[in-house]
C-alpha positions in Angstrom: -12.7 -2.0 8.6 -14.2 -5.2 9.9 -10.9 -6.5 11.2 -8.0 -4.5 12.5 -4.5 -5.1 11.4 -2.4 -6.9 14.0 1.1 -5.9 14.9 3.7 -6.9 12.3 1.7 -10.0 11.2 2.4 -11.7 14.6 -0.1 -12.9 17.1 -3.1 -12.3 14.8 -5.2 -14.6 12.6 -4.5 -12.6 9.5 -1.2 -12.0 7.8 0.1 -8.6 6.8 -0.5 -9.5 3.2 -4.1 -10.5 3.9 -4.7 -7.2 5.8 -3.3 -5.2 3.0 -5.3 -7.1 0.4 -8.5 -6.6 2.5 -7.9 -2.9 2.9 -7.6 -2.3 -0.9 -11.3 -2.6 -1.7 -12.2 -0.4 1.2 -9.8 2.2 0.1 -11.1 2.0 -3.4 -14.7 2.4 -2.2 -13.6 5.4 -0.1 -11.9 6.9 -3.2 -8.7 7.3 -1.1 -6.2 7.5 -4.0 -3.2 7.7 -1.8 -4.1 4.6 0.1 -5.1 2.7 -3.1 -1.7 3.6 -4.7 0.2 2.5 -1.6 -1.6 -0.7 -1.1 -1.5 -1.7 -4.8 2.3 -1.0 -4.9 3.0 -3.0 -1.8 0.9 -6.0 -2.9 2.7 -5.8 -6.3 6.1 -5.9 -4.6 5.0 -8.9 -2.6 3.7 -10.7 -5.7 6.9 -9.9 -7.6 9.0 -11.3 -4.8 7.1 -14.5 -5.0 7.8 -14.9 -8.7 10.1 -17.6 -9.8 13.0 -16.7 -12.1 13.2 -18.0 -15.6 16.2 -20.2 -14.7 13.9 -22.2 -12.4 11.3 -22.9 -15.0 11.1 -26.4 -16.4 13.2 -27.1 -19.5 11.5 -27.2 -22.9 9.9 -30.6 -23.7 8.5 -30.2 -27.1 9.3 -28.5 -30.3 12.8 -28.5 -31.6 12.2 -25.6 -33.9 11.7 -23.2 -31.0 14.4 -23.3 -28.3 13.0 -23.7 -24.8 9.4 -24.1 -26.0 7.1 -26.2 -23.9 4.0 -27.9 -25.2 0.6 -28.3 -23.5 -1.6 -26.3 -21.2 0.2 -25.6 -17.9 3.4 -27.3 -19.1 5.5 -24.3 -18.1 3.7 -23.6 -14.8 6.0 -23.4 -11.8 4.8 -23.0 -8.2 5.4 -19.5 -6.8 7.7 -19.0 -3.9 6.0 -18.7 -0.5 7.2 -15.8 1.6 7.3 -15.9 5.4 5.5 -13.2 7.4 8.9 -11.7 8.2 9.9 -11.5 4.5 6.5 -9.8 3.7 7.1 -7.4 6.6 10.6 -6.6 5.3 9.2 -5.9 1.8 6.6 -3.5 3.2 9.2 -1.8 5.3 11.4 -1.4 2.2 8.4 0.2 0.4 7.9 2.6 3.3 11.6 3.5 3.3 11.7 4.0 -0.5 8.7 6.4 -0.3 10.3 8.3 2.6 13.6 8.6 0.7 11.9 9.7 -2.5 9.8 12.2 -0.6 13.0 13.8 0.7 14.4 14.0 -2.8 11.1 15.6 -4.1 11.1 18.0 -1.3 14.7 19.0 -2.0 13.8 19.5 -5.7 10.9 21.8 -4.7 8.1 19.3 -5.4 6.4 19.6 -2.1 3.0 18.3 -3.1 4.5 15.1 -4.6 6.6 14.7 -1.4 3.5 14.9 0.8 1.7 12.3 -1.3 4.7 9.9 -0.9 4.8 10.5 2.8 1.1 9.8 2.9 1.6 6.5 1.1 4.4 5.7 3.5 2.1 6.5 6.4 -0.6 4.2 5.1 1.8 1.3 4.8 3.5 2.1 8.1 0.1 2.0 9.9 -0.1 -1.7 8.9 3.4 -2.4 10.1 2.6 -0.7 13.4 -0.7 -2.5 13.8 -2.9 0.6 13.4 -6.1 0.7 11.5 -6.1 3.1 8.5 -9.0 5.1 10.0 -7.0 5.5 13.2 -3.7 6.3 11.5 -4.5 10.0 12.0 -5.2 13.0 9.8 -2.5 13.6 7.2 -1.6 10.0 6.9 -3.1 9.6 3.4 -3.8 13.2 2.7 -7.5 12.7 3.7 -9.6 12.5 6.8 -7.7 9.6 8.5 -8.1 7.3 5.5 -11.9 7.4 5.5 -11.9 8.9 2.0 -13.5 12.3 2.8 -11.4 15.2 1.8 -10.7 17.9 4.4 
């Protein structure tokens, strides 16, 4: 990668979200399916957390025949919430914990391969929380050669 992730989004010029978003195209180019799945899932969780609930949307201003309807382009647009770096880090940590817990359940159920994949995804995301570059996260992190995309 051109830029390395910084520790926990602090002290660096790029936020954790920006580093995850920047890593996604590189993982796609490397055909690292484990890293791509982990990064997409984490970014989706961040985007979902920024969504505004329906109760916060502006009330309908137009047609009486459709309850709550709004009229006009952008009439129902609401600014998304802005998460702090700490909130983003907390979300990614939750994603890692969820994967580790699910891996344990899969392992217990005899699905070792699925458990290894989930642990690999957790390792990919954990590397960004710990400030490590995907390529330096070590073999076995994403089930490939240190995240470079070449199978072992």
